[in-house]
N, C-alpha and C positions, 0 to 999 in steps of 0.2 A: 582390437577395433575400437574394445571400451578405454584400453589404456592409452591411447590417442586422442579420444574424445576430452579423455582426463587431463593430458596434459595442453589440450587446446582451452581450458577452460582456465585452465591454474594461472596462463600466461595472461599476466597483469593487465594488458593492451585489450586481450580480447574483452577480459572483465569488466572493463570501462565498457565498452562498445554493448555488451550483455546488460549492465546495469543500465544505462541510459535508453535504452529500447524498451527494459520494464517500466521506467519514471515517465517516458515516450507514452505509452501504452496505457497507465494508469492516468495521465493526463487530460486523454482523451475521454476518461469515464466521467471524469466530475461535469462537464458541459452537456453530456450526454444525457445523463442521469437528469438532470434540472429539464430537460427536452422532453424526457420522455413521460418524467411524472406529468407535464402539462398532455402527454398523448392521454394519457390515462384519467387525465382530470382528477391527481392528486394534489390536495393542496396543504402547506406547508404544518397545519395543524392535526392533520389526518396521519397519526403516527405508525398505525397500526396498517396501513397497506403500505408503507414506507418501509417498514421492517419486512411486510409480506413480499413486497419488490427485490427487497436485497437476497430473501429467502429464496425465490424462485430462481432468480440470477446465480447464486454461490452452487445451489444442486445442479445445475445446468451446466455451471465450471465444473462441478466434481465430474460430473460424468463424461465430460470433453476429456477431462484429465484422464479419465480413467479408459479412454478409446486411446489415447495419443501414448498412454503409459503400454498398455497391450501391444500395440502396434512397434513400439521400441523392445521391450522386455516382456512378455507375460508373465513368467516365474516370479518377478519383481512385485508384482501387484497383488500377490498373496499377504493377507494379514497376517501377522505371529501376534503369540498372547502375548509377549516382551513389548513388542512396538503398541500395544492398546493404549497404555498411561499416555504418551507422548503425543499420538493421534488425537485422542480425548483432550489432551489440554490445550495443542494447538488449536482446535477446531473449534474448543469452547472460548479460549481467549482472542487467537490473533482474526478467527471471524462471526462466530456469536457476539461477543462483549464487543469487539473492535466497532464493528457493522451496526449492531445494536444502539450503541450511545453515538456512535455519529449519525444515524440515521434520527434520531430525538434532537441531538443537539444543532443541528444543522436548521432543524425547523425552529429553533429559538435563539438565534445570532443569525450576524450576517453572513453571507459567504465572505466575504475578505476577511473575517476574524475567524474562520473555520480554515481560510488558505494558511493563513502565517501560523495558528496551534496545530493545525496537522504536519506542518514544515519542522515543528518541534521534535517530530519524531527521531531524527535525526539524532539531535542532542542528546535525547534521553537515550536511544539505544546506544550513542558513543560512550556515555557513561557507564550505563548498566553494564556494557563489555567488558570495560575495564575495572567492573566490580567481582563480574565471574568467570573472567578468564585471564589467565597470568600472561597470554601471549599476547594480549591486545588491550596493556594498560595505557592510561591514557598521560601523554606528554604535551609538551608545550604547543608543538605543532597541531598538536589533535584538535588542544582547546583552541587555540588563534582559527583555524580554519573552522570550525563550528561557530564562531563568535562571528567571524567576517561571513559566512555564508548565510546564518539565519540575518544578519542586518540585511542583506538582501532581500529576505524574502519579506521582511516588515518594511522593506522600500516601493518592491513593486505594488503593497497591499496598502500604504500608510493615507492614503487617498480615501478609503472605506473603512478606515479601522473607527470601532465606537466602543463605550464602556460605559457600564452603569445598569441598573434596570436588567430587565428581562433579559437583555443582551450578556449581561454576566452568570446569568444561570448557567447560559446557553455555550458560555464559552468554556466553564468549569467543565460541562458534560462532554465538548469534544476535547478538552484535556485527557478527562478519563481513556476516552476512546484512544488519544496517544499514545497514553501508557501501555495500553493492549498492546497495539502494533509496538512499540518497542518488545514487551514483555515476548510477545511471540516471535521477532526474530532471536530472539536468547533462546527460547526450546528450540526452534531451527536448529540452529547451530550446537545445543546439547543435543539432538535427535540424529547427529553426523553419519551414523555407519545405516540410519535406515533408509531406503532409496528413496530419494525426492519426489521419484512418481508417484510412488505409493501412497507418503504421507500427505502429498498435495494433493490426490483426489479423493481420501478419504478423510481431511480435516475438513476439506468444502464440502463434501459432500453431508457431513456432521455437523457442523456449523450453521450450512442453509436450512436441512429439515430444521433445528434449532429453531431459528429465525422465521421460516414458513409455518410453521406449529404456534409460536407466539404471535405473529402475524394475525392469523386466522381467530385465536385466542381473543385478542384485542378489539376483533372489528376488521380488520383491513381486506380488503376486495382488487382485485384487479380483473378486467376485462381480456379475458385471454382468445377473444374473438378478434381483438384490435390487432390487424395484421403488422402495422408500420411500429407497435408500440412493441410487440414482442418479438419483430426484429432487432429493435435495439438492444432489447434485453440479451437476445440471442449473441450478439455482438460484445455488447458489455461482458458474457458468461467466456466468450473466447477470450475476451481480454484477461479475463483474472485467472481461466486455468493457464495460458501460456505464460503470461508476468508472475504469476507465483510459484510456478514449477520452472522456471527459470533464474528467479529469487532462490528459493530454495539449493537448487544446485551451488548457486554462487556465494550461498553465505555455507556451504557443506566445506568448499576449498579455500575459502578465506576468510579474514578476519572480520568480525560483525561490523567493526568502527568502519573499516574501508568501503563496506556496499550499501552498509546504513545510509551513511552522507548525503547518497547520491537521490536518495527522497527528496534533497532540497530545490531538486530541479522539476518536481510535480507541478509546483503553484507557477513555475514559468511555461513548463510545456502547456499547462491549463489557460493560463492566459493568452499564450499564443493562438489555441486553438480556440475560444471563443470568442478571440477577436478576429480569428477569419471568419467564423460564421456567422458574427453578427458585422462583417463589415469594416468594423472597426479601427483604427490607426495603431497597429502594436509597437512602432517604430520609435517608442517617446523615448526621450533621453532617460528614466529614471527605470525603464524596463531594462533597455539597453546593459546601465548600470549594474542593476541589478542583477543581469547576468553574468554580467564582469565579477562583482562580489563573488557569487553562487560559486562560478566555476574556479575563482582563486581558494575559496575555502576548500573546495574537492579536492583540489591538489594538493596544498595544504598535508590533506590528511592522510592521501592517498600516495604521495612521490617526495614528498623531502625527505632529506639523510637522517632527519633526528626521527623516521621510523624505526619502530621494533622491525627487523626482516622477517622474522617467521611470519 
């Protein structure tokens, strides 16, 4: 059964479907987080509450990942001494640091700039993968694919771009978050022999506890009696547990560059879902052209003959 599942996930077309599903789930998170901030009366300057919000979300996501992992393979969830370094590193870099800097940066810059810079995770991951893994070297197709895809991200957000002043500081902080996310992809690949279910559950829980402790320490508060707000947090936790678990599996069996490039779809899905929730027209020429560019970029990285076969 396990061999059949591995063979299935190794199929590049199945991997594409799974990667798109992950980015779709992450795309739902951005508008829902903004909406839930309003439910809890969390303002852009309330950094403590934003960090605490993220901490609660990831602790719940870690618990959900534990439940899923135990149902699939209970023995695989036992932590081993040799795995502590990878779990701690991933929890600190990909969950704690990435989402701490993201929470702070979002409060200091525009949502548009955040979307564009976050989309750069794909570019950074592809470059870093070429540095750390011989089988994932950069080539012309990867470079062109990333440039074309990133052009699509800029196109879909260009109307809201702004630079200078306080936005610039926020942009730098969001960029640090982006590097943390890319670094998390590299650590995940390095920890390839560890069960994806176990490492996802433990790193989400560890990072969530760190975020929660920091959020409380700097004065963050959340009204846990707000049923609507807590319901949305539960959904966001579910999104994180499923998407991170699936993403970890994909990185285990595929090149980092081939999977990370799908992060470019997150701004697309975020724009579409936000537009649907707000009743806005999402079928604008720039949105459709951006989708074409991003899709072309993903195709060049994943399906051209110039790619390494391994």
